[in-house]
N, C-alpha and C positions, 0 to 999 in steps of 0.2 A: 544353383541360387548360392547364394551369398548370406551367409548370417551372422550376425554379431550376438556375442554371450558377454555377459558383462556380469561375473560372480560379485554378489554383495551378502553377504550372509551379515547376520543380526548382532553375533557376539564378539565384535573388536573389542579387546581389552585395554591395549596401552592408549587408545582416544576413544572413549564409549561413542558409538553410534556414528562413527567417522564417515561411513558412507553417505549421510543423510546431513552431515554438520554444515551449517551454511561457510562457503567458501567465496570470497569475493561476490557475495551478494546472491547466490544461488546453492543450493544443495550441492554438495561436492559432486555427488553421482551425475547430475544435469552437466558437466561439463563434458564426459568422457560422450554421454549419450547425444548431445548435440554434435561432437564431433563426427560421429558415426552417421548421424542422419545426414548432417551437410554432405558427407562425402559422396552420397548419391551411390555407394557400392552394395547396400544390403536391401535382400527385400524383405528382411526382418532385423528387427534390433531389440533382442531379450535381454531381459536381466531374471538370473537365476538367485534366488534367496528365498530363505525359511522366515522370513519376517514380514508381516502384514503390514506394516509403516511404510517399509523399506519399498514394497510391491507398490504401495499407492504413489509414492513418491516418485518412483520410475515412471508409473502409468502416467503422473501429471507432467511427466519432463518429455513424453512424449515415446517412452520404449513400450514393449511388450511385455508380460507378464502372463504368459500362456499356463503356467503351472507353477507350482510351490515345489522348492528343495524339499527332499526328505531329510530327517534329521541325522541319518547316518552319514550324510555327506556335508554336514552343516557344523562340525566339530572342529580341533584345531588340528586333528591328523587327515582330514579330507585334502586331497590334492588338488592342484586346478586342473590337472589332465581328468580325475575321475568327474569333477563336477562338467567340464566341457564334453566329456562322453556321456555321461547322462542328458543332457541338454539336447545332444543330437539324438538320441534314441527317442526323447520325447519330441523332437522336431519331426521325426520319421512317423511316429504315432499319429501327428497332427497332418500327415501326407504332405510333408515338405519336402522336395527333392534336394537336401543339401548337397553340395558340393565341396564349398571352402568355408571354412569357419574362421573368423578373428575372434579372439579372446581378447577383452580390453578389461583392464583392471576398473575397478569402480572409482579409485581415487587417482586415476591418470588425467588429470586435471588439462596438462600443459600439451597435449597430444593435440595435434590439426586434422583436419580433413584429409590435407597434403601428405601427413605423415600415413594414414591409412592408406592412401593409393598409392604411392610410392611403393610401400611394403607388399603391396598386392600384386604388384605388376612383377614382382622377384616370383612368384609362383610360377612354376611351370611342371611339364611331365617329369623333369630332372629335380624338381626342388618340393621339399615337402613341407618346410616352412621358412617363413620370415618374419623378421622383426627387428625393432630399433637399437641402436647399441650406441655407445658413449665412446671417446678416444681419451685413454688416460692422458692427464695433463703432463705427466712429468714419466717417462720410460721406465716401467716397471723393472726392465731388467737390472734396471741400476738400485733396485730397492735392497734394504738390507733389514735384517731384524736385531734384537737386542741378544748377544751372545751371554755366556754364563757368566762372564765376569763383567757384566754390562757393557761391552765394547759393540759396536756395529759388526755385524755378519754378514756379509754378501750375499744375498741369494744367487746370483751368478757372476762369480769371481772372475769368468773367463771376461768379461766385461767390464773391468775394473777401468781399464784405460781407453775404452770405446766411446766416441764422441755420441753425445746423445742425439745430434744428427744424423748418424751413420745408423741408428737403432730403427727398425721397422716400426710404426705404429701400434699399439696393442689397444684392443677393445674390450668392453665389456658389456653386458644385458642392462638395456635401459630400466628393464623390470615394468613395462606400461602395455604392451599388446604383443600378441602372436597369431599371425596369419598360419593356418595349416589346412592341406585338405582334409576331407572326412575322413579317407582310410588312414592316414597317417596318426590323426588323433585317435581314431578307433583301434588301431592297430599298435599303439604305443612306441610308435617310431621314436628316435632321440630327435629334440629339439635342436640340441648343438652337435649338428653332424656332417656330414659330407654333402648330403642332401638339403641341408638349410642354407639361407642367403641371410645378409642384413644391411639395413639402410644406416648410414651414420646420422644422429641428431645432435644439434647443438648441445652444449653443457645447460645453457641459460634455459634449456626448457626441459629439464628433467632433474627432479629433486625426491629425495626420500621422505615421507611423512610419517615418521614411526613414533615420535616423541611430542607431546603437546606442545613445547618449546619450539618445533619445526613449523607449527602453524604458522603463527606471524610471519616467519620469514619467507614461506612458502608464498603467503599471499600477498608480500611486498615486491617478490620477483616475479609473479603472474601478473601483476599489475603493471609492472615495469615491462613485461615481454608483451603484452599486449597494446600498450600504449606506442612501442616502438614498432610494432608489427612483425617480430620476428618469429 
C-alpha cells in the first residue's frame, strides 16, 4: 500500500496560516493534495496536523485526517521524519498495510502527478528513498566566498581554470516531497545516501515561499507554469 502524508502544522510564524492561505484561487494545501489524488498512486492521502481548521480544509480538498498530531510533534523542534514515523504508526493501528510512504510538503504547490509517479518508479529493493532535485544554474565548483580582506576566495581553487562545460552538473534537494519505504522511514535510514535516487525537476517549478514577499512572485510563476503546461 502506498500512502501520502502531508505535514501541516498550524504554527507557521513567517507567513501565518501559510498552509491554508489562498494561493491562486485555492488554499495552498489544496494543490499538493490534488497532485497526490491525480497521480492514482495512493490508497490514502493523509494530512498530519494539530490544527482543526487545517484539518477541515484538508478534508474539503479530498484528503483524509484520520488522527490529530500530538503537541509534542507540532513545535519548531519536531522533524519531518518524526512526523512521518508517527503517521506510519497511526496507519498501522488503523490496519493499513503500508509499504511505501510519500511525504509531501503542504506548500509544494508546483508538484505534478507526473513528478510523484517518476520518483515512485525509482523505489526498488535497492533504493530506500527517491525525491526531486534541481540542477544548479552555475557550477558551484567555481563558487567563492568573501575573504578576510574582502577579496573573492575560491571554494575549489583547483577549478580556477576549468571550463564550466567540463564540470559535472551538481544538484540540490528541491524540498518538495520524499518517497521512502516504510522500513527506511521507521529505521531512520539516511535520505541522502547510496540507497537513494533522485529525479530532476525544472527550476521553473520549484520556489521557496518563506517570506511574505515571496508569495506574489510564486503566484505569478505558478500561473505562468500552468498556462504553459510545464
